[in-house]
Every structure is written in C-alpha cells, then in structure tokens.
C-alpha positions as CSV (number, residue, x, y, z in Angstrom):
1,X,-25.6,29.8,3.0
2,X,-27.2,26.6,1.8
3,X,-28.7,24.1,4.1
4,X,-25.8,21.7,4.0
5,X,-23.2,24.3,4.8
6,X,-25.5,25.6,7.6
7,X,-25.7,22.1,9.0
8,X,-21.9,21.7,8.9
9,X,-21.4,25.1,10.7
10,X,-24.0,24.3,13.4
11,X,-22.5,20.9,14.0
12,X,-19.0,22.3,14.1
13,X,-19.9,25.0,16.7
14,X,-21.7,22.4,18.8
15,X,-18.8,20.0,18.6
16,X,-16.2,22.6,19.5
17,X,-18.2,23.8,22.5
18,X,-18.5,20.3,23.7
19,X,-14.8,19.7,23.4
20,X,-15.3,17.2,20.6
21,X,-16.4,14.7,23.2
22,X,-17.8,11.8,21.2
23,X,-18.0,10.9,17.5
24,X,-21.5,10.3,16.2
25,X,-22.2,8.0,13.2
26,X,-24.8,9.3,10.7
27,X,-26.2,6.2,9.2
28,X,-27.5,6.5,5.7
29,X,-29.3,3.5,4.3
30,X,-29.4,2.9,0.5
31,X,-31.5,0.3,-1.2
32,X,-31.0,-1.0,-4.8
33,X,-31.3,-4.2,-6.8
34,X,-28.5,-6.7,-6.4
35,X,-26.7,-6.7,-9.8
36,X,-23.3,-8.2,-10.1
37,X,-22.4,-5.9,-13.1
38,X,-23.5,-2.7,-11.3
39,X,-21.9,-2.3,-7.9
40,X,-21.4,1.4,-8.6
41,X,-24.9,2.3,-7.5
42,X,-23.7,1.6,-4.0
43,X,-20.0,2.2,-4.2
44,X,-20.5,5.7,-5.7
45,X,-22.6,6.7,-2.7
46,X,-19.9,5.2,-0.4
47,X,-17.3,7.3,-2.3
48,X,-19.4,10.4,-1.9
49,X,-19.6,9.6,1.9
50,X,-15.8,9.5,2.0
51,X,-15.6,13.0,0.6
52,X,-18.2,14.4,3.0
53,X,-16.4,12.7,5.9
54,X,-13.2,14.4,4.9
55,X,-15.2,17.7,4.8
56,X,-16.5,17.0,8.3
57,X,-13.0,16.4,9.5
58,X,-11.6,19.5,7.9
59,X,-14.4,21.6,9.5
60,X,-13.7,20.1,12.9
61,X,-17.0,18.2,12.9
62,X,-16.9,15.1,15.1
63,X,-19.4,13.3,12.8
64,X,-19.1,10.4,10.4
65,X,-21.4,9.2,7.6
66,X,-21.8,5.4,7.5
67,X,-23.4,3.8,4.5
68,X,-25.6,0.8,5.1
69,X,-26.5,-0.9,1.8
70,X,-29.4,-3.2,1.0
71,X,-28.7,-5.1,-2.2
72,X,-32.2,-6.6,-2.6
73,X,-32.5,-10.0,-4.3
74,X,-36.1,-9.6,-5.5
75,X,-36.7,-10.6,-9.1
76,X,-36.7,-7.1,-10.7
77,X,-37.0,-3.4,-10.5
78,X,-40.8,-3.4,-10.1
79,X,-40.5,-5.8,-7.3
80,X,-37.9,-3.6,-5.7
81,X,-40.1,-0.5,-6.0
82,X,-42.9,-2.4,-4.3
83,X,-40.6,-3.7,-1.5
84,X,-39.3,-0.1,-1.0
85,X,-42.8,1.3,-0.9
86,X,-43.8,-1.2,1.7
87,X,-40.8,-0.4,3.9
88,X,-41.4,3.3,3.6
89,X,-45.1,2.9,4.5
90,X,-44.1,1.5,7.9
91,X,-41.3,4.0,8.6
92,X,-38.5,1.5,7.9
93,X,-37.5,2.7,4.4
94,X,-34.0,3.7,3.2
95,X,-32.7,7.3,3.1
96,X,-31.7,6.8,-0.6
97,X,-33.2,4.3,-3.0
98,X,-32.7,3.5,-6.6
99,X,-36.0,3.5,-8.5
100,X,-37.1,2.7,-12.1
101,X,-38.2,6.1,-13.4
102,X,-41.8,5.1,-14.1
103,X,-42.4,4.7,-10.4
104,X,-41.4,8.2,-9.4
105,X,-45.0,9.6,-9.6
106,X,-46.3,7.1,-7.1
107,X,-43.5,7.8,-4.6
108,X,-43.9,11.5,-5.0
109,X,-47.6,11.3,-4.5
110,X,-47.2,9.3,-1.3
111,X,-44.7,11.8,0.0
112,X,-41.7,9.5,0.0
113,X,-39.7,11.2,-2.7
114,X,-37.9,14.5,-2.0
115,X,-38.6,17.3,-4.5
116,X,-35.3,18.2,-6.1
117,X,-36.0,21.2,-8.2
118,X,-34.4,23.8,-5.9
119,X,-31.4,21.6,-5.1
120,X,-30.8,21.0,-8.8
121,X,-31.0,24.8,-9.5
122,X,-28.6,25.6,-6.7
123,X,-26.0,23.0,-7.7
124,X,-25.1,23.7,-11.4
125,X,-21.6,22.3,-10.7
126,X,-23.1,18.9,-11.0
127,X,-26.6,19.1,-12.3
128,X,-26.1,21.8,-15.0
129,X,-24.5,19.3,-17.3
130,X,-27.0,16.5,-17.0
131,X,-28.5,15.6,-20.4
132,X,-31.7,17.7,-20.5
133,X,-33.8,14.8,-21.9
134,X,-33.1,12.7,-18.8
135,X,-34.9,15.2,-16.5
136,X,-38.1,14.3,-18.2
137,X,-37.9,10.8,-16.8
138,X,-37.6,12.1,-13.2
139,X,-40.8,14.3,-13.3
140,X,-44.1,13.5,-11.7
141,X,-47.4,14.6,-13.2
142,X,-47.1,17.9,-11.3
143,X,-44.1,18.8,-13.5
144,X,-41.7,18.7,-10.5
145,X,-38.5,16.7,-10.3
146,X,-38.3,14.0,-7.6
147,X,-35.2,12.0,-8.6
148,X,-31.8,12.3,-10.1
149,X,-30.8,10.1,-13.1
150,X,-28.4,7.4,-11.8
151,X,-27.8,5.8,-15.2
152,X,-29.2,5.6,-18.7
153,X,-29.1,3.2,-21.6
154,X,-30.3,3.2,-25.2
155,X,-32.2,0.6,-27.2
156,X,-31.6,0.0,-30.9
157,X,-31.9,-2.3,-33.8
158,X,-28.7,-4.4,-34.5
159,X,-28.2,-5.6,-38.1
160,X,-25.6,-7.8,-39.7
161,X,-23.7,-6.1,-42.5
162,X,-22.1,-9.3,-43.8
163,X,-25.5,-10.6,-44.7
164,X,-26.2,-7.5,-46.8
165,X,-22.9,-8.1,-48.6
166,X,-24.0,-11.7,-49.3
167,X,-27.1,-10.5,-51.1
168,X,-25.1,-8.0,-53.2
169,X,-25.6,-4.7,-51.4
170,X,-22.7,-2.3,-51.9
171,X,-20.8,-0.5,-49.2
172,X,-22.4,2.8,-49.9
173,X,-25.8,1.3,-49.2
174,X,-24.6,-0.6,-46.1
175,X,-22.8,2.3,-44.5
176,X,-25.4,4.8,-45.5
177,X,-28.3,3.0,-43.9
178,X,-28.0,4.8,-40.5
179,X,-28.1,8.2,-42.2
180,X,-31.1,7.3,-44.2
181,X,-32.9,6.2,-41.0
182,X,-31.9,9.5,-39.3
183,X,-33.3,11.5,-42.3
184,X,-36.6,9.5,-42.3
185,X,-35.8,8.1,-45.7
186,X,-35.7,4.5,-44.6
187,X,-38.9,3.3,-42.8
188,X,-40.0,0.4,-40.8
189,X,-41.6,-1.2,-43.9
190,X,-38.3,-0.7,-45.7
191,X,-36.6,-2.6,-42.9
192,X,-39.2,-5.4,-43.3
193,X,-38.6,-5.5,-47.1
194,X,-34.8,-5.6,-46.6
195,X,-35.0,-8.3,-43.9
196,X,-37.2,-10.4,-46.3
197,X,-34.6,-9.9,-49.0
198,X,-31.9,-11.2,-46.7
199,X,-34.0,-14.3,-45.9
200,X,-35.0,-14.9,-49.5
201,X,-31.4,-14.6,-50.5
202,X,-30.5,-17.4,-48.1
203,X,-28.2,-15.2,-46.1
204,X,-30.2,-15.7,-42.9
205,X,-32.8,-18.1,-41.4
206,X,-34.6,-15.3,-39.6
207,X,-35.1,-11.7,-40.9
208,X,-35.9,-10.1,-37.5
209,X,-36.0,-11.2,-33.9
210,X,-37.1,-9.4,-30.8
211,X,-37.3,-10.2,-27.1
212,X,-39.6,-13.2,-26.2
213,X,-41.2,-11.7,-23.2
214,X,-42.6,-8.5,-21.8
215,X,-40.2,-5.6,-21.8
216,X,-39.8,-2.2,-23.5
217,X,-37.6,-2.8,-26.5
218,X,-40.6,-3.3,-28.9
219,X,-42.3,-0.2,-27.7
220,X,-39.8,1.8,-29.9
221,X,-41.9,0.6,-32.9
222,X,-45.2,1.8,-31.3
223,X,-43.6,5.2,-30.7
224,X,-42.5,5.4,-34.3
225,X,-46.2,4.9,-35.2
226,X,-47.1,7.8,-33.0
227,X,-48.5,5.9,-30.0
228,X,-48.8,8.0,-26.9
229,X,-49.2,5.9,-23.8
230,X,-50.2,8.6,-21.3
231,X,-51.9,12.0,-21.3
232,X,-49.4,14.3,-19.7
233,X,-52.1,16.8,-18.6
234,X,-54.4,14.3,-16.8
235,X,-51.8,11.7,-15.9
236,X,-54.1,9.0,-17.2
237,X,-52.9,6.1,-19.4
238,X,-54.3,6.2,-22.9
239,X,-54.8,3.6,-25.6
240,X,-55.0,5.1,-29.1
241,X,-56.6,2.5,-31.4
242,X,-55.6,3.9,-34.8
243,X,-51.9,4.1,-34.0
244,X,-51.9,0.8,-32.1
245,X,-53.5,-0.9,-35.1
246,X,-50.8,0.4,-37.4
247,X,-48.0,-0.7,-35.1
248,X,-49.4,-4.2,-34.5
249,X,-50.0,-4.4,-38.2
250,X,-46.3,-4.1,-38.8
251,X,-45.6,-7.1,-36.5
252,X,-48.4,-8.9,-38.2
253,X,-46.9,-8.3,-41.7
254,X,-43.5,-9.4,-40.5
255,X,-44.9,-12.7,-39.3
256,X,-47.0,-13.3,-42.4
257,X,-44.0,-12.6,-44.7
258,X,-41.7,-14.9,-42.8
259,X,-39.5,-12.1,-41.6
260,X,-40.2,-12.8,-37.9
261,X,-40.9,-16.4,-36.9
262,X,-44.5,-16.9,-35.6
263,X,-43.0,-18.5,-32.5
264,X,-40.6,-15.7,-31.6
265,X,-42.4,-15.2,-28.3
266,X,-42.0,-18.9,-27.5
267,X,-38.2,-18.9,-28.1
268,X,-35.8,-18.8,-25.2
269,X,-33.4,-15.9,-24.7
270,X,-30.5,-18.2,-25.4
271,X,-32.1,-19.3,-28.7
272,X,-32.7,-15.7,-29.8
273,X,-29.2,-14.4,-28.8
274,X,-27.6,-17.5,-30.2
275,X,-29.4,-17.0,-33.6
276,X,-28.0,-13.5,-33.9
277,X,-24.5,-14.4,-32.6
278,X,-24.3,-17.4,-34.9
279,X,-25.4,-15.3,-37.9
280,X,-28.8,-17.0,-38.4
281,X,-30.7,-13.8,-37.8
282,X,-30.3,-10.5,-39.7
283,X,-31.9,-8.1,-37.2
284,X,-32.3,-8.1,-33.5
285,X,-33.4,-5.3,-31.3
286,X,-32.6,-4.8,-27.6
287,X,-30.1,-2.4,-25.9
288,X,-26.5,-1.3,-25.9
289,X,-25.6,-3.8,-23.1
290,X,-26.2,-6.6,-25.6
291,X,-22.8,-5.8,-27.1
292,X,-21.3,-7.4,-24.1
293,X,-22.6,-10.9,-25.1
294,X,-22.1,-10.2,-28.8
295,X,-18.4,-9.7,-28.4
296,X,-18.0,-12.2,-25.6
297,X,-17.3,-15.9,-26.0
298,X,-20.9,-16.9,-25.2
299,X,-23.4,-18.2,-27.8
300,X,-21.1,-20.3,-29.9
301,X,-19.3,-17.8,-32.1
302,X,-16.4,-15.4,-32.1
303,X,-16.9,-11.8,-33.2
304,X,-14.4,-8.9,-33.4
305,X,-13.9,-7.1,-30.1
306,X,-12.4,-4.0,-31.6
307,X,-14.4,-1.0,-32.8
308,X,-13.4,-1.1,-36.5
309,X,-13.9,-4.9,-36.7
310,X,-17.2,-4.9,-34.9
311,X,-18.7,-2.0,-36.9
312,X,-17.5,-3.6,-40.1
313,X,-19.7,-6.5,-39.2
314,X,-22.7,-5.0,-37.2
315,X,-24.6,-1.8,-37.6
316,X,-26.9,0.1,-35.2
317,X,-30.0,2.1,-36.0
318,X,-32.9,3.5,-34.0
319,X,-36.4,2.3,-34.8
320,X,-37.0,3.8,-38.3
321,X,-39.9,6.2,-38.9
322,X,-43.2,4.7,-39.8
323,X,-43.6,6.9,-42.8
324,X,-41.2,8.7,-45.2
325,X,-40.1,12.0,-43.7
326,X,-41.0,10.9,-40.1
327,X,-38.7,10.7,-37.2
328,X,-37.0,7.6,-35.8
329,X,-37.5,6.6,-32.2
330,X,-35.7,4.7,-29.5
331,X,-36.0,4.2,-25.8
332,X,-34.0,4.7,-22.7
333,X,-35.0,3.4,-19.3
334,X,-33.2,5.5,-16.7
335,X,-32.9,4.6,-13.0
336,X,-33.1,7.3,-10.5
337,X,-31.4,8.1,-7.2
338,X,-34.3,9.1,-5.0
339,X,-34.1,10.6,-1.5
340,X,-36.7,9.7,1.2
341,X,-38.5,13.0,1.9
342,X,-39.3,11.7,5.4
343,X,-35.7,10.8,6.4
344,X,-34.3,12.8,9.3
345,X,-31.1,12.9,7.2
346,X,-32.7,13.9,3.9
347,X,-30.3,16.9,3.4
348,X,-27.2,14.8,3.9
349,X,-28.7,12.1,1.6
350,X,-29.4,14.7,-1.1
351,X,-25.7,15.9,-0.8
352,X,-24.5,12.4,-1.2
353,X,-26.6,11.9,-4.3
354,X,-25.1,15.2,-5.8
355,X,-21.6,14.0,-5.2
356,X,-22.3,10.5,-6.6
357,X,-23.7,12.1,-9.7
358,X,-20.4,13.8,-10.6
359,X,-18.9,12.6,-13.9
360,X,-16.0,10.7,-12.3
361,X,-18.3,8.6,-10.1
362,X,-20.9,8.0,-12.8
363,X,-18.3,6.9,-15.3
364,X,-17.1,4.3,-12.8
365,X,-20.6,2.8,-13.0
366,X,-21.3,3.4,-16.7
367,X,-18.2,1.8,-18.1
368,X,-18.4,-1.4,-15.9
369,X,-22.1,-1.9,-16.5
370,X,-22.5,-0.8,-20.2
371,X,-24.7,2.2,-19.4
372,X,-24.6,5.4,-21.4
373,X,-23.5,8.7,-19.9
374,X,-25.9,10.9,-18.0
375,X,-23.8,14.1,-18.6
376,X,-21.9,15.7,-21.4
377,X,-18.7,15.8,-19.4
378,X,-18.6,12.1,-19.0
379,X,-18.4,11.6,-22.8
380,X,-15.2,13.6,-22.9
381,X,-13.4,11.7,-20.2
382,X,-10.7,9.2,-21.3
383,X,-12.3,6.2,-19.5
384,X,-15.6,6.7,-21.3
385,X,-14.0,7.7,-24.6
386,X,-11.9,4.6,-24.5
387,X,-15.0,2.5,-24.3
388,X,-15.9,2.5,-28.0
389,X,-19.3,0.8,-27.3
390,X,-20.6,3.6,-25.0
391,X,-19.0,6.4,-27.1
392,X,-20.8,5.1,-30.2
393,X,-24.1,4.7,-28.3
394,X,-24.3,8.2,-26.6
395,X,-25.3,10.1,-29.7
396,X,-28.4,7.9,-30.0
397,X,-29.7,9.5,-26.9
398,X,-30.9,12.3,-29.1
399,X,-34.0,10.4,-30.0
400,X,-34.5,8.9,-26.5
401,X,-38.1,8.6,-25.2
402,X,-39.3,7.0,-22.1
403,X,-42.1,4.8,-20.9
404,X,-44.8,6.7,-19.0
405,X,-44.1,7.6,-15.3
406,X,-47.1,5.6,-14.3
407,X,-47.0,2.7,-11.9
408,X,-49.7,0.8,-13.8
409,X,-47.9,0.9,-17.1
410,X,-46.3,-2.4,-16.4
411,X,-49.7,-4.1,-16.3
412,X,-50.7,-2.1,-19.4
413,X,-47.6,-3.4,-21.2
414,X,-48.4,-7.0,-20.3
415,X,-51.8,-6.7,-21.9
416,X,-50.2,-5.0,-25.0
417,X,-47.6,-7.8,-25.3
418,X,-50.3,-10.5,-25.2
419,X,-51.9,-8.7,-28.2
420,X,-48.6,-8.6,-30.0
421,X,-48.1,-12.3,-29.3
422,X,-51.6,-13.1,-30.6
423,X,-50.9,-11.1,-33.8
424,X,-47.5,-12.8,-34.5
425,X,-48.9,-16.3,-33.9
426,X,-51.8,-15.6,-36.2
427,X,-54.5,-16.1,-33.6
428,X,-55.7,-12.5,-34.2
429,X,-55.4,-9.8,-36.8
430,X,-54.1,-6.4,-35.7
431,X,-57.6,-5.0,-35.7
432,X,-58.9,-7.9,-33.5
433,X,-55.9,-7.6,-31.1
434,X,-56.6,-3.9,-30.6
435,X,-60.2,-4.6,-29.6
436,X,-59.0,-7.4,-27.3
437,X,-56.4,-5.1,-25.7
438,X,-58.9,-2.3,-25.3
439,X,-61.4,-4.5,-23.6
440,X,-58.8,-6.0,-21.2
441,X,-57.4,-2.6,-20.3
442,X,-60.9,-1.2,-19.6
443,X,-61.6,-4.3,-17.4
444,X,-58.4,-3.9,-15.4
445,X,-58.2,-0.2,-15.1
446,X,-61.7,1.2,-15.5
447,X,-61.7,4.9,-15.2
448,X,-57.9,5.1,-14.9
449,X,-57.5,4.6,-18.7
450,X,-58.8,6.4,-21.7
451,X,-59.6,4.4,-24.9
452,X,-59.2,6.8,-27.8
453,X,-59.8,6.5,-31.5
454,X,-56.4,8.3,-32.2
455,X,-53.6,9.7,-30.1
456,X,-54.7,13.2,-30.9
457,X,-58.2,13.1,-29.5
C-alpha cells in the first residue's frame, strides 16, 4: 500500500471510530507568479483537490482539502524564487510552489524540495508519459529529481516567406528550408547570408531582430556553437572562450553586414515586434507564445489566423547548426511544480501535483497560455490537436535544451548579454568581449566559475 492510500485508510478508521464527529480542513498553500494568461497553475491544483475530496468522501473520511493560493505580484520568476526561498527559511513557505527549473538545485540543497524519484517510479499512470527530455530540467546536481514539469515552451526563429518570394526564391527553397536546417545543411552563416539578401533586395528594412534585453532566446545560438554553460559533474558554471568567441562573432558579423541593427538592444519590445508584424523585419527569434501577438490585432497589421494561411506566410526553424553537418538547437524553459519537503502535508501535496499533471489538466493550462505539451498523450487530445500553433510546435521539442540548473546563471547571463551588446554596437570585437566577460565573471563568482579555453577541457 502506498503512503497516500495508507493515509486515507488510517484517517478513515479514525473518523469512523470517532463517529465522524467534526470535519477537518487540510489547508494546502500554493505559490506562483500572477499571470493573467496562466490561471491553470492554480486552478489545476484546485481541480485535483476536488478529486481527492471526492475520494475522501467515498472512503468515509471526514476531511477536506482547501487550497490557498498566493498569486505573487513580484516582477518575475527569479524574484518569485527568492520570495519563496525567504518564506521557506522562516517556516512560512507554501506546500506547493511553481519554480523556474534553474532554481531547483538551490531548493533541493536547502532541503525545501521533496525528492520525487520514488513517487515518479510508482505512478506510471501519470509520469510514465512525460516527455523524457523534460525530466532533465528537474534534476539537481546529485542526479535526483526534485520537481515535476508544470509546463514547457519552445523557442524558435520566425521568418517571413513572402519576403523570400519577393527576392525570387521558389517554393521548393522556401518550404524546404526547415528540412535543410534539421539535416544540418543550412547553417547560421547561411541564415545571415539569406537575411542580407532579403535586405539588399529591398524586401525588408531589417534582416534579423532579437530580444532587446536579457533573456534566454539568444542562448540558442551559443548552444549551436557548442557552448556548455555548466559542468554537470562539478555543478560549476563554465565559460568556454573558444566557443563563446565563435558565437559572439556571429552576432558581430550580423551587425557589421547590416543584417541586425547596431541598436537592436536599445529598441523597445513594441518596436521589435511591430517591425516583424508590419513586415519590416525578415527574421525574429523568440518563443511559440509570440504567435499570439502575431495573429492578433496588435502592432498595426493583420495576419492570417488559420494554420494554412499563417504557414504560407511565416516559417519556423530552430537555431541552425554552426557548421555543415551539425545539429540545430533550441531552448525550452520549463516551470516545475515543487513540493515543500518540510510541509506536514507533503504527501497530500505530492498527490495533488500528480493529479494536476494528468493530460486533461495540463491541456487546460497549455491551450490557454500557449505552452507546449509535457506529455505525449496531450498531443493526441482534441483540445490540443485543434490548436494548430501548439500542434506544430510540439515536434520542435526534439532539440530542446535548457539553461543550467544553477541559481547564479541569471547573473552570468547578464554579463554575457552585456558582451553581446558591446559586440553589436561595435564597442568591442568578439575577442575583446570574451576577455571582458571572463574578467567580469571571475570578479563576480571567483571560484564558483571555471574559465576554460574550450568547452571540452
């Protein structure tokens, strides 16, 4: 008998012997970031509680689970992680909390994240169908799993097919581009050359745009160049100079050739999104959720909202390989349901997470918030299949990689972005930026980072 069933049985016997005297509320607190588009992170747990309450009633158990939700209004997921860590440190933390995956190691190390390996193994009815790649995002450096994927997404390069038609590319080339990327036949430098051709052909003002601030979209390019951000054996962050120089060199060439504007990082989000939507930019890279504003009425243009019309106009590719014959790369940034290991109701909380992870519940979240499926079963369900955006994005999870599960990677990434910015604006060469970044990282992290000549040593 598993622990949850044993708990139910024990409570049932106690309640019956007491004559079902008085109902007891089991309060389960959940904490997440307040996001208007993603209420499912809480409502799915509430739905799971309804199921368990019915199970209690059927077993004659005079108990009731009550969910108390904290929808935090802090600025972002890192701030939420810090807020949660602070609350847990003084014994006032939630029973369940949603965590950006890169923080899982810190919470596991501090004893606030329940190890889930045994529970996952004993519940194949829910966890056996989770996409295997996603479990990597939930592991700490000890190789154990401390969270359950709550959602996933995928990053990609969007490109405008109509612009390719304007410069004389035939349909075979246009529609065959994704296959060439998948096969490693079309590289990042080929994408630069094609973008320049579009700009030179007066089909676009900008060849390629990216986010203007710190994030993870641009890290796809670094991964294509073979950058490894962390040593999995030691758990230390690493900075491989050779691969970093190549990746920053790509951004440097794009700026020098007029493919990416030198002030890209000074542009507003509205200006960048508007440029792509109003067909002034050929390529833009971000994530699948961007389709929501692409097909919406925002940003001063109207695009097709149906699958055939949209894909006749816009194509998707992962970050192409850096060299011929290489592998493309893209990123996912899963969020995790995490159970407080110190909670007196940790077992009940873990059962709620399991139920909330079922395909029905996760689809309720995925479809409304433009997040990709975490399980294979979801992709076969009508509600998901009918969402052509998510159905088209799910296969791209094959190349998904993740940022390191290291709490200091956010600070690392800020320094890296400052180097990228210096390269694009012409203030530094790629080589100079690498030395600048290495010095800054050593200054900030000391012995917590390894500066290497290459990723392999």
